[in-house]
Backbone bond lengths (Angstrom), bond angles and torsions (degrees), N, CA, C in turn:
res aa  C-N    CA-C-N  psi(-1)  N-CA   C-N-CA  omega(-1)  CA-C   N-CA-C  phi
1 M - - - 1.449 - - 1.489 110.13 -
2 T 1.287 119.37 126.27 1.439 121.89 -178.26 1.487 112.10 -86.62
3 S 1.321 117.01 148.33 1.431 122.92 -179.34 1.535 109.06 -81.41
4 P 1.349 121.89 151.00 1.406 124.05 177.63 1.489 111.99 -65.32
5 R 1.387 117.62 161.04 1.444 120.58 178.73 1.515 109.43 -63.58
6 P 1.377 117.62 137.20 1.481 117.94 179.94 1.517 114.84 -69.42
7 Y 1.341 116.87 -26.39 1.450 121.18 -176.24 1.545 108.32 -117.38
8 G 1.335 112.41 151.72 1.485 118.18 177.65 1.522 112.45 -157.64
9 T 1.288 117.36 173.31 1.466 121.78 -179.25 1.505 109.36 -84.08
10 Q 1.367 115.32 170.84 1.443 117.73 176.19 1.513 112.28 -64.47
11 A 1.327 117.23 -35.08 1.452 121.70 178.54 1.568 110.47 -62.82
12 E 1.334 116.57 -39.91 1.439 120.95 178.84 1.533 110.61 -65.37
13 L 1.336 115.92 -42.38 1.470 119.95 178.19 1.526 110.21 -65.12
14 A 1.337 118.38 -39.48 1.441 120.67 178.64 1.539 110.24 -58.07
15 R 1.357 114.47 -44.21 1.484 117.71 -179.32 1.528 109.85 -67.16
16 R 1.326 118.30 -37.84 1.471 121.85 176.38 1.499 111.78 -59.87
17 L 1.335 117.59 -45.06 1.433 121.75 179.63 1.450 116.33 -78.78
18 G 1.353 115.42 -19.19 1.477 118.09 -176.37 1.541 113.18 77.00
19 V 1.325 117.33 30.26 1.476 120.74 179.38 1.501 108.45 -124.27
20 N 1.312 114.24 174.27 1.487 121.60 179.71 1.582 108.59 -78.09
21 R 1.352 112.74 160.11 1.450 119.70 -179.84 1.517 108.56 -62.62
22 S 1.332 117.78 -38.05 1.470 120.61 178.98 1.528 113.90 -58.54
23 T 1.330 114.22 -35.55 1.445 118.86 177.81 1.492 111.42 -65.93
24 V 1.315 117.49 -40.52 1.452 121.89 177.55 1.562 109.80 -66.90
25 N 1.320 118.93 -36.43 1.480 120.56 176.71 1.451 110.73 -62.90
26 R 1.366 118.48 -43.69 1.479 121.99 -179.57 1.511 109.37 -66.82
27 A 1.310 115.75 -40.53 1.488 116.89 -178.60 1.509 111.20 -65.95
28 L 1.378 116.90 -36.31 1.445 118.45 177.56 1.540 112.28 -65.90
29 A 1.357 115.31 -41.55 1.449 119.76 177.64 1.516 112.18 -63.45
30 A 1.313 116.45 -30.92 1.510 122.43 -179.30 1.517 111.94 -85.36
31 G 1.312 118.70 0.05 1.465 120.53 179.18 1.520 114.34 77.54
32 R 1.359 115.05 18.66 1.470 117.92 179.05 1.551 114.87 -88.95
33 L 1.333 116.88 1.32 1.484 122.24 176.85 1.480 109.54 -121.67
34 V 1.326 112.33 164.15 1.526 120.80 -174.45 1.515 109.12 -115.29
35 P 1.305 119.39 111.16 1.472 123.08 174.75 1.509 111.95 -59.45
36 A 1.322 117.37 159.42 1.475 120.31 178.51 1.497 109.35 -65.68
37 A 1.365 115.02 141.01 1.441 118.81 -179.58 1.595 113.15 -74.85
38 D 1.335 113.77 -22.97 1.465 118.47 176.27 1.498 110.01 -74.29
39 A 1.361 117.68 132.22 1.472 119.92 -173.03 1.558 110.07 -66.35
40 T 1.335 117.58 -36.54 1.494 119.27 -178.17 1.551 108.76 -70.46
41 A 1.313 116.32 -42.13 1.495 118.21 178.58 1.543 110.85 -64.59
42 A 1.322 115.19 -41.38 1.477 118.34 178.40 1.516 111.07 -62.91
43 A 1.334 118.79 -38.54 1.446 121.47 178.72 1.530 111.18 -62.81
44 H 1.346 116.42 -26.40 1.449 118.85 175.08 1.505 113.89 -86.62
45 G 1.309 118.41 5.30 1.430 121.93 179.18 1.530 115.31 79.79
46 L 1.324 116.39 16.62 1.479 121.20 -179.00 1.504 111.24 -77.84
47 L 1.372 117.82 152.33 1.394 123.73 -177.12 1.487 109.32 -117.87
48 D 1.356 118.73 155.23 1.463 125.31 170.14 1.540 103.71 -78.87
49 I 1.323 115.55 106.13 1.475 120.94 -173.23 1.476 111.49 -60.71
50 E 1.365 116.99 -57.20 1.490 119.80 -173.36 1.560 110.16 -62.41
51 A 1.326 116.58 -45.14 1.473 119.97 -179.85 1.497 110.56 -62.92
52 S 1.371 117.80 -40.08 1.452 120.66 -179.96 1.521 111.76 -66.25
53 V 1.322 117.98 -40.96 1.482 122.67 175.66 1.482 110.41 -57.92
54 A 1.324 116.98 -45.43 1.483 120.42 -179.96 1.498 112.59 -66.31
55 R 1.373 118.26 -43.68 1.447 119.57 179.34 1.545 110.64 -68.64
56 F 1.336 116.65 -37.60 1.430 118.22 -179.24 1.510 111.90 -61.51
57 A 1.370 115.64 -39.85 1.428 119.45 177.77 1.511 114.33 -71.27
58 A 1.383 114.97 -34.89 1.474 117.65 179.30 1.504 113.25 -70.20
59 T 1.318 117.65 -27.03 1.475 122.77 -177.24 1.500 112.18 -100.73
60 R 1.321 117.52 7.95 1.472 118.39 -178.16 1.547 110.67 -62.28
61 G 1.303 114.01 135.95 1.429 119.62 -178.44 1.489 115.64 87.05
62 H 1.419 116.75 0.84 1.465 120.40 179.98 1.579 107.19 -115.98
63 R 1.322 116.22 69.96 1.429 120.77 175.54 1.521 110.55 -66.46
64 V 1.335 117.54 115.58 1.460 120.72 -175.35 1.493 111.53 -61.15
65 D 1.369 114.74 -42.66 1.437 117.92 -175.59 1.527 113.09 -65.92
66 L 1.372 115.45 -39.20 1.434 117.38 177.77 1.521 113.37 -69.27
67 V 1.343 115.02 -37.41 1.478 118.74 177.62 1.492 109.74 -59.75
68 D 1.363 115.30 -47.05 1.499 119.07 178.60 1.524 112.26 -59.88
69 R 1.317 115.70 -43.43 1.453 119.15 -177.00 1.538 110.44 -63.62
70 H 1.354 117.56 -47.13 1.465 119.17 179.15 1.501 113.07 -65.55
71 A 1.341 116.78 -34.32 1.438 120.80 178.84 1.504 111.57 -66.70
72 A 1.361 117.56 -39.14 1.424 122.74 179.87 1.558 109.18 -69.11
73 T 1.339 115.85 -37.50 1.451 120.46 178.58 1.537 109.96 -64.11
74 R 1.350 115.71 -46.46 1.448 117.47 -179.51 1.554 111.61 -64.35
75 A 1.348 116.24 -32.42 1.456 120.03 -177.22 1.550 111.47 -70.63
76 T 1.361 116.06 -33.89 1.432 119.53 -175.16 1.518 111.34 -95.09
77 A 1.345 121.26 -20.72 1.440 122.39 -174.89 1.514 110.21 -73.50
78 P 1.381 120.76 135.75 1.456 122.02 179.32 1.511 107.86 -71.58
79 S 1.382 116.56 147.70 1.411 121.11 178.94 1.515 109.66 -77.51
80 T 1.348 117.52 146.45 1.442 123.79 -177.11 1.527 108.74 -95.61
81 P 1.294 119.89 118.27 1.501 120.77 -179.33 1.519 111.20 -70.28
82 A 1.298 116.79 155.66 1.481 121.47 176.30 1.504 109.95 -61.95
83 H 1.334 116.71 160.80 1.482 122.73 -177.71 1.508 108.96 -63.44
84 G 1.331 118.45 125.44 1.432 123.53 177.65 1.479 115.16 84.06
85 A 1.376 118.11 -3.22 1.445 121.15 -177.99 1.517 109.86 -103.09
86 A 1.298 117.58 145.92 1.453 121.02 -178.83 1.543 107.48 -82.01
87 A 1.313 113.95 147.25 1.470 120.79 -178.95 1.543 107.78 -68.81
88 P 1.324 119.64 131.18 1.496 118.13 179.62 1.511 109.64 -69.67
89 E 1.309 113.14 145.80 1.463 122.40 -179.59 1.566 107.58 -89.55
90 A 1.322 114.51 139.46 1.469 118.49 177.92 1.453 109.06 -75.21
91 P 1.384 120.39 138.63 1.425 123.22 176.16 1.570 113.45 -52.66
92 A 1.266 117.18 146.43 1.441 119.80 -176.72 1.501 112.77 -66.71
93 D 1.316 117.60 -29.86 1.506 120.43 -176.32 1.523 111.67 -94.39
94 T 1.341 117.61 13.92 1.458 117.58 178.94 1.495 109.76 -77.72
95 A 1.335 113.97 130.38 1.528 120.09 -178.40 1.496 108.68 -78.17
96 P 1.307 117.81 144.59 1.474 121.01 177.30 1.527 111.42 -65.08
97 V 1.317 115.47 148.82 1.477 118.74 179.83 1.493 107.20 -86.87
98 V 1.318 114.64 124.76 1.500 123.09 179.32 1.476 111.57 -101.11
99 P 1.326 121.70 115.71 1.443 121.42 -177.95 1.522 110.85 -56.08
100 G 1.339 116.81 140.31 1.431 121.55 179.06 1.534 110.57 -80.66
101 P 1.354 116.17 177.64 1.464 120.04 177.40 1.501 110.88 -65.08
102 P 1.341 118.59 156.27 1.474 120.48 178.66 1.513 111.17 -64.87
103 A 1.325 115.62 143.09 1.473 120.00 176.70 1.526 108.48 -70.58
104 P 1.329 116.59 146.24 1.506 118.59 175.37 1.514 111.63 -64.20
105 A 1.357 115.45 161.16 1.432 120.78 -173.29 1.501 111.49 -64.01
106 H 1.338 118.19 -27.79 1.485 122.18 -177.75 1.545 112.59 -91.44
107 A 1.343 119.20 3.19 1.464 121.94 -178.88 1.503 108.88 -66.30
108 P 1.350 118.16 147.49 1.495 122.63 173.43 1.488 110.29 -60.56
109 A 1.324 115.96 162.36 1.469 120.17 -179.67 1.527 112.09 -64.13
110 A 1.322 118.03 -31.06 1.455 121.17 -179.95 1.507 110.24 -66.09
111 L 1.330 117.10 -38.44 1.461 117.82 178.88 1.524 111.24 -78.53
112 A 1.300 116.06 -33.07 1.463 122.18 -175.95 1.563 110.15 -71.57
113 A 1.329 115.80 -13.02 1.489 119.59 -175.40 1.530 110.24 -76.31
114 A 1.337 119.57 -7.98 1.467 118.77 -178.51 1.534 109.94 -65.67
115 P 1.340 119.26 144.23 1.437 121.91 179.74 1.495 112.01 -63.20
116 V 1.284 117.86 138.95 1.464 126.79 -178.67 1.541 109.26 -132.16
117 A 1.278 117.42 137.12 1.493 122.11 178.53 1.517 108.89 -60.14
118 A 1.337 116.51 144.91 1.474 120.15 -178.80 1.504 110.17 -62.92
119 G 1.331 118.33 -38.32 1.484 119.52 -179.19 1.519 111.38 -65.11
120 A 1.353 116.19 -39.62 1.464 119.36 -179.66 1.512 109.00 -66.79
121 R 1.329 118.88 -41.33 1.462 121.91 179.26 1.523 112.68 -61.14
122 A 1.359 115.16 -41.90 1.475 118.76 178.02 1.502 111.13 -63.85
123 A 1.349 115.92 -40.60 1.478 119.36 -179.76 1.509 110.15 -64.88
124 L 1.346 116.54 -40.17 1.488 120.46 -177.32 1.531 107.98 -67.55
125 K 1.339 119.85 -44.25 1.422 120.82 176.38 1.510 112.95 -60.15
126 G 1.292 116.37 -37.28 1.511 121.09 177.20 1.478 110.93 -63.77
127 Q 1.394 117.89 -41.24 1.482 121.49 176.64 1.554 111.74 -65.20
128 I 1.319 115.79 -39.45 1.500 118.44 176.78 1.520 110.85 -63.27
129 L 1.318 116.87 -44.89 1.472 120.58 178.80 1.510 112.41 -62.34
130 A 1.379 117.49 -41.45 1.428 120.92 178.33 1.514 112.18 -63.29
131 A 1.364 115.31 -40.56 1.468 119.19 179.22 1.455 112.47 -66.68
132 E 1.366 118.02 -39.31 1.445 120.49 177.53 1.525 110.89 -65.37
133 N 1.353 116.99 -40.25 1.455 117.90 176.70 1.498 113.97 -63.84
134 A 1.358 116.61 -37.85 1.470 121.04 -179.90 1.544 109.25 -68.98
135 K 1.341 114.89 -35.85 1.484 118.46 178.58 1.539 109.89 -66.04
136 T 1.326 115.46 -43.74 1.445 118.40 179.72 1.528 112.26 -62.16
137 K 1.337 115.58 -41.91 1.507 119.17 176.78 1.507 112.22 -60.92
138 I 1.336 115.86 -39.10 1.474 117.40 179.45 1.518 110.73 -67.06
139 E 1.351 116.88 -40.50 1.453 119.28 179.70 1.504 110.62 -62.15
140 I 1.379 117.28 -43.70 1.440 120.36 177.55 1.499 114.39 -61.39
141 A 1.351 114.37 -41.62 1.478 120.50 178.20 1.535 111.43 -64.25
142 L 1.316 116.51 -39.77 1.495 119.75 176.28 1.550 110.43 -62.60
143 K 1.303 117.04 -42.78 1.491 118.80 -176.54 1.513 110.33 -70.99
144 R 1.326 118.84 -28.60 1.471 123.25 179.35 1.543 111.66 -85.27
145 G 1.320 116.70 -8.24 1.471 118.61 -176.78 1.501 114.25 82.00
146 L 1.369 118.76 9.99 1.431 120.81 -177.27 1.574 109.36 -83.02
147 R 1.329 116.50 -17.19 1.432 122.17 175.43 1.562 106.97 -131.86
148 L 1.324 114.70 150.19 1.466 119.49 -176.75 1.541 107.93 -128.88
149 L 1.306 115.17 152.26 1.488 120.18 177.24 1.491 111.59 -75.15
150 V 1.340 114.38 135.99 1.470 121.51 -176.18 1.564 110.74 -62.20
151 D 1.365 114.60 -42.70 1.471 117.71 -178.99 1.543 111.99 -62.05
152 D 1.312 117.08 -39.84 1.478 122.47 177.37 1.539 111.43 -63.22
153 I 1.335 114.63 -42.98 1.448 119.25 -179.74 1.552 109.73 -64.32
154 G 1.290 116.54 -43.72 1.479 119.88 -179.18 1.554 110.50 -65.33
155 R 1.326 117.87 -39.75 1.446 118.81 179.43 1.543 112.96 -65.62
156 E 1.311 115.28 -46.41 1.472 118.37 178.61 1.513 113.58 -69.46
157 S 1.309 118.54 -34.01 1.449 121.10 178.12 1.568 110.20 -65.01
158 H 1.324 115.14 -41.64 1.460 119.84 177.24 1.518 110.87 -61.57
159 G 1.333 116.56 -45.28 1.462 119.73 177.28 1.521 113.97 -61.55
160 L 1.334 115.39 -40.95 1.423 120.72 -178.69 1.554 112.23 -68.02
161 G 1.298 116.28 -36.49 1.453 120.35 176.68 1.515 110.01 -68.49
162 A 1.351 118.87 -38.28 1.443 119.79 -179.83 1.554 109.70 -67.27
163 R 1.330 118.01 -37.06 1.446 118.62 178.68 1.554 111.46 -69.23
164 L 1.340 117.03 -35.85 1.439 118.57 177.23 1.532 110.94 -67.10
165 H 1.334 118.01 -37.90 1.443 120.39 175.60 1.515 111.36 -62.03
166 D 1.269 119.52 -37.95 1.512 123.31 179.37 1.534 109.44 -64.33
167 H 1.331 115.11 -43.53 1.503 118.25 -175.91 1.517 108.13 -67.97
168 L 1.338 119.81 -42.81 1.499 120.20 177.45 1.475 111.72 -63.88
169 Q 1.364 118.62 -40.32 1.417 120.79 -179.87 1.550 111.48 -63.38
170 R 1.301 116.23 -34.01 1.477 119.69 177.36 1.491 110.69 -67.07
171 V 1.381 116.47 -39.35 1.470 118.23 177.79 1.546 110.64 -63.82
172 V 1.329 117.53 -39.79 1.461 119.00 176.94 1.503 112.29 -63.01
173 D 1.312 117.25 -44.12 1.474 120.46 -178.44 1.504 110.99 -64.25
174 Q 1.330 117.69 -36.05 1.446 120.38 -178.02 1.516 113.70 -77.68
175 L 1.309 118.32 -38.77 1.490 123.56 -168.61 1.495 113.97 -106.00
176 A 1.316 121.24 -10.81 1.467 121.10 -171.33 1.531 110.12 -58.13
177 A 1.287 116.83 -49.37 1.496 118.67 -178.33 1.489 113.66 -66.18
178 R 1.301 118.23 -39.39 1.481 123.76 -179.30 1.514 108.64 -66.73
179 L 1.365 118.73 -44.86 1.448 122.48 -179.83 1.519 110.28 -62.39
180 A 1.327 118.92 -40.39 1.444 120.55 -178.63 1.500 111.45 -65.68
181 A 1.329 117.96 -25.58 1.476 120.79 -177.77 1.473 114.25 -88.69
182 V 1.380 117.99 -10.01 1.449 121.79 -178.28 1.523 109.04 -99.21
183 P 1.334 117.95 118.94 1.492 120.27 -178.72 1.530 114.34 -77.60
184 S 1.305 118.59 -22.27 1.481 121.09 -173.48 1.540 110.12 -88.45
185 A 1.311 113.46 134.37 1.454 118.64 177.47 1.557 111.76 -67.14
186 S 1.332 114.94 -36.56 1.471 118.90 179.68 1.528 110.21 -66.99
187 E 1.318 117.35 -35.47 1.490 120.77 178.92 1.564 109.70 -69.13
188 R 1.374 116.86 -39.42 1.437 120.13 175.93 1.514 110.33 -61.76
189 A 1.355 116.86 -42.80 1.454 119.99 -179.72 1.538 110.21 -64.38
190 R 1.341 116.15 -35.54 1.488 117.60 178.98 1.493 112.08 -65.29
191 L 1.370 116.21 -35.66 1.488 119.19 176.71 1.521 112.75 -70.90
192 L 1.353 115.30 -38.37 1.453 119.15 -175.52 1.565 113.18 -75.19
193 H 1.334 115.64 -32.28 1.476 118.38 -170.57 1.546 111.62 -56.69
194 P 1.314 121.90 -54.32 1.466 118.11 -175.98 1.528 112.64 -63.94
195 E 1.305 117.95 -33.28 1.442 122.29 -179.71 1.516 111.54 -66.35
196 M 1.360 114.10 -45.59 1.436 118.02 178.24 1.505 112.92 -68.26
197 H 1.350 117.26 -28.74 1.426 119.97 175.95 1.521 109.89 -65.65
198 R 1.310 118.29 -40.86 1.460 123.51 176.94 1.501 111.06 -62.98
199 V 1.346 116.16 -40.85 1.465 120.20 178.12 1.550 109.64 -62.11
200 G 1.300 116.90 -42.84 1.440 122.11 179.36 1.551 112.62 -60.45
201 R 1.319 114.30 -45.01 1.460 120.34 179.39 1.556 110.11 -64.82
202 A 1.318 117.21 -40.38 1.474 121.16 178.41 1.509 110.59 -64.85
203 F 1.358 115.88 -39.32 1.450 119.59 179.63 1.542 110.89 -65.35
204 D 1.346 117.40 -46.74 1.457 121.83 178.05 1.526 111.74 -57.12
205 A 1.383 118.41 -41.44 1.400 121.15 -179.79 1.565 110.00 -69.59
206 G 1.312 118.09 -36.82 1.447 121.22 176.45 1.541 111.84 -66.59
207 L 1.339 116.03 -35.25 1.487 119.92 179.72 1.532 108.44 -67.11
208 I 1.343 118.64 -42.15 1.446 121.20 178.70 1.515 110.76 -61.96
209 D 1.314 117.02 -42.16 1.483 122.08 -178.51 1.564 107.61 -65.54
210 A 1.324 116.81 -39.91 1.492 120.44 -176.98 1.553 108.19 -66.38
211 L 1.319 116.78 -45.21 1.473 119.39 179.25 1.519 109.88 -62.16
212 R 1.299 117.40 -42.26 1.506 119.35 179.72 1.507 109.52 -63.47
213 A 1.329 120.11 -39.00 1.433 120.66 179.07 1.465 113.72 -68.23
214 I 1.367 118.73 -36.36 1.462 123.62 176.49 1.529 111.65 -63.88
215 R 1.362 115.05 -48.52 1.434 119.76 -173.37 1.538 111.52 -74.36
216 S 1.340 117.01 -21.13 1.465 117.29 177.97 1.508 112.66 -68.79
217 T 1.320 117.79 -20.26 1.473 119.65 179.95 1.520 112.86 -90.92
218 T 1.358 119.09 -9.23 1.473 118.71 -176.11 1.555 108.27 -128.16
219 G 1.256 122.28 -18.98 1.482 119.55 -175.56 1.507 110.61 -162.27
220 P 1.354 113.84 -168.26 1.506 118.77 -178.83 1.500 110.11 -64.10
221 R 1.337 115.41 147.70 1.458 119.51 178.44 1.503 110.07 -75.92
222 P 1.370 115.31 144.50 1.477 119.38 -175.47 1.560 108.80 -68.40
C-alpha cells in the first residue's frame, strides 16, 4: 500500500478537509496551515497535507482575526462601574498604553490577542492580500512558461556548457595536427568552417532540448 503524497495544493487540502477554498486561504493567512518543507514545493505554493490537517484541527475555533478584534474592543472599551459606585479615576502619572506592532499571521492565538491599532491592522491585511496576489501571479506565470525556476535553468545551463565543451574538444582533437601543417590562413579557415558549423547546429539542438526540459517542470511543453 503506497502512502499519500506528502505535499498538495490548497484545493487538494480543501477537499481533504471538506471545506471551501476560501476557508483554506484564510487558514493559511492565519498561520493554521503548514507550507511544504521542500523549497521548490513551497515556491509552487504546496502545503504539507498531513501537518496542515493536524494544525487545522488543533486550532479549530481559534480565529486569529476575531480574537484580535475582540481583544482590541476590550482594550479600548471603558469599564462599567458597579451600580451606585463612582468610576475610579486613573492616576495622573499613568503612561498611555501604546498599541504594539501587529502579530505575524502565523503567531499563536495567545500572542495575536494583543491589541493592535486599526490602521496597522488594515495595512497588514493589505500586505497579506498583495503577497497572495503576487504569489498567484507567479504560479500562473510558471504554468504558462512565462517564468522559469532558477534551479532548473542552472542545471540545464551547466549541462549545455559541458556538451559544448565536448564538441569543441572533438574539433581540436581532429584538426589540431592538420591545422598545424597548413601554412595558409584561408586553408585553415576552410578546414574549420564545416566543423564549427556542426558545433553550432549541435548547440542549437541542445539549447532547444534544455528549454523543453525546463518548461516541462513548470508549464505546458512547447
